[in-house]
C-alpha positions in Angstrom: 16.2 -9.1 16.0 15.3 -9.1 12.3 17.6 -7.2 9.7 14.5 -7.2 7.6 11.3 -4.9 7.4 8.1 -5.7 5.5 7.5 -3.5 2.5 3.6 -3.1 1.0 2.3 -1.8 -2.1 -1.3 -1.5 -2.8 -2.9 0.1 -5.7 -6.2 1.1 -6.8 -8.0 2.6 -10.1 -10.0 5.6 -9.6 -13.6 5.7 -11.0 -13.3 9.6 -10.9 -10.7 12.3 -10.9 -9.5 13.2 -7.5 -11.1 16.7 -8.1 -14.7 15.1 -8.7 -17.0 15.7 -5.9 -17.7 12.0 -5.5 -14.0 11.5 -4.5 -14.7 14.0 -1.5 -14.9 11.7 1.1 -11.9 9.6 0.1 -9.7 12.8 -0.4 -11.1 14.0 3.1 -10.0 10.8 4.9 -6.3 10.8 3.0 -4.7 13.0 5.9 -6.3 11.3 9.2 -5.6 7.6 7.6 -2.0 8.6 6.7 -1.5 10.3 10.3 -3.1 7.1 11.6 -0.5 5.0 9.9 2.4 7.5 10.6 1.9 7.0 14.4 1.2 3.1 14.3 3.6 1.1 16.4 5.9 -0.8 13.9 5.5 1.9 11.3 8.9 2.8 9.5 8.2 4.7 6.2 5.7 5.8 3.4 5.8 7.0 0.0 4.6 10.7 -0.2 5.5 13.6 -2.4 6.0 17.0 -0.7 2.3 17.2 -0.4 2.4 14.5 2.2 0.5 11.7 0.2 1.1 9.8 -2.9 -1.8 11.0 -4.9 0.4 12.2 -7.5 2.9 9.6 -7.7 2.2 7.2 -10.8 2.6 3.6 -11.4 2.3 1.9 -14.9 2.2 5.2 -16.4 -1.4 5.7 -15.5 -2.6 8.9 -13.5 -5.9 6.8 -12.7 -4.3 4.5 -10.4 -3.6 5.7 -6.6 -0.3 4.1 -5.1 0.0 3.2 -1.6 3.4 2.1 -0.3 4.9 1.9 3.1 7.6 -0.2 5.2 6.8 -1.9 8.6 9.0 -3.6 11.3 6.6 -6.7 11.0 3.8 -8.0 9.8 1.8 -7.8 12.8 2.1 -4.1 12.8 0.8 -3.7 9.3 -1.9 -6.2 10.0 -2.9 -3.8 13.3 -3.0 -0.6 10.9 -5.3 -2.8 8.3 -7.5 -3.9 11.2 -7.8 -0.5 12.8 -11.3 1.4 12.6 -10.2 4.5 10.8 -8.4 2.6 8.0 -11.4 -0.2 7.8 -14.0 2.5 7.7 -12.2 3.9 4.4 -11.5 0.1 3.1 -15.1 -0.8 3.3 -16.0 1.9 1.2 -13.5 1.4 -1.7 -16.2 0.3 -4.1 -17.9 3.9 -4.3 -14.5 5.5 -5.5 -12.4 2.5 -7.1 -12.7 -0.1 -9.7 -13.0 -3.6 -8.9 -9.5 -4.7 -9.8 -9.2 -8.1 -12.0 -5.7 -8.8 -10.9 -3.6 -8.6 -7.6 -3.7 -5.2 -6.5 -1.2 -5.5 -3.4 1.9 -7.5 -2.7 4.3 -7.7 0.4 7.8 -8.3 0.1 10.8 -8.3 2.7 13.5 -5.4 2.4 16.6 -4.7 4.0 16.3 -2.6 7.1 16.4 1.3 6.2 15.7 0.3 2.6 13.2 2.7 0.9 11.7 0.9 -2.0 10.9 2.8 -5.3 7.8 2.7 -7.2 9.7 0.9 -10.0 10.6 -1.8 -7.5 7.3 -2.0 -6.1 5.8 -2.5 -9.7 8.2 -5.4 -10.4 7.1 -7.1 -7.2 3.6 -6.6 -8.3 4.1 -7.9 -11.6 5.8 -10.9 -10.2 3.0 -11.9 -8.0 0.5 -11.5 -10.8 2.7 -13.7 -13.1 4.1 -16.2 -10.5 1.6 -16.4 -7.6 3.0 -15.7 -3.9 6.8 -16.5 -3.6 9.2 -15.6 -1.0 10.1 -12.6 -3.2 6.5 -11.5 -3.6 3.3 -12.5 -1.6 0.3 -11.4 -0.1 -1.8 -11.7 2.9 -3.0 -15.0 1.9 0.4 -16.7 1.7 2.9 -15.1 4.0 6.4 -16.1 3.5 8.8 -15.6 6.7 11.4 -13.1 6.6 14.8 -14.0 5.4 16.9 -13.9 8.7 
């Protein structure tokens, strides 16, 4: 049994404010997608405010970025969520709501069991991936590194 879980961060820069009618389909999908994640096999934890999502949490001191961060028991459990119909339907529509990122917008890394990563920690991992490419400390779905056990 592994002593590590998989943390993930992805960010997206909004084209419009969350209050803009153009964002309404995305906003309407937040709760169902989050509930789907929360009930997925292998789900451990996700970043959220008292409102139940992370839309008010900033990264890079920029309110135009939305942050999604979670922890999973395994890579396979995270991949199962990403491949799910509910998540995939929203993901395929991302160009309607979010700018095309010129740099990496997601990162994966192994954390000790029961560790809840901070936004600062996640930002450092994303910065590392952007600067150094995939390493055992910060990687992506294209180049996976095994857990350190």
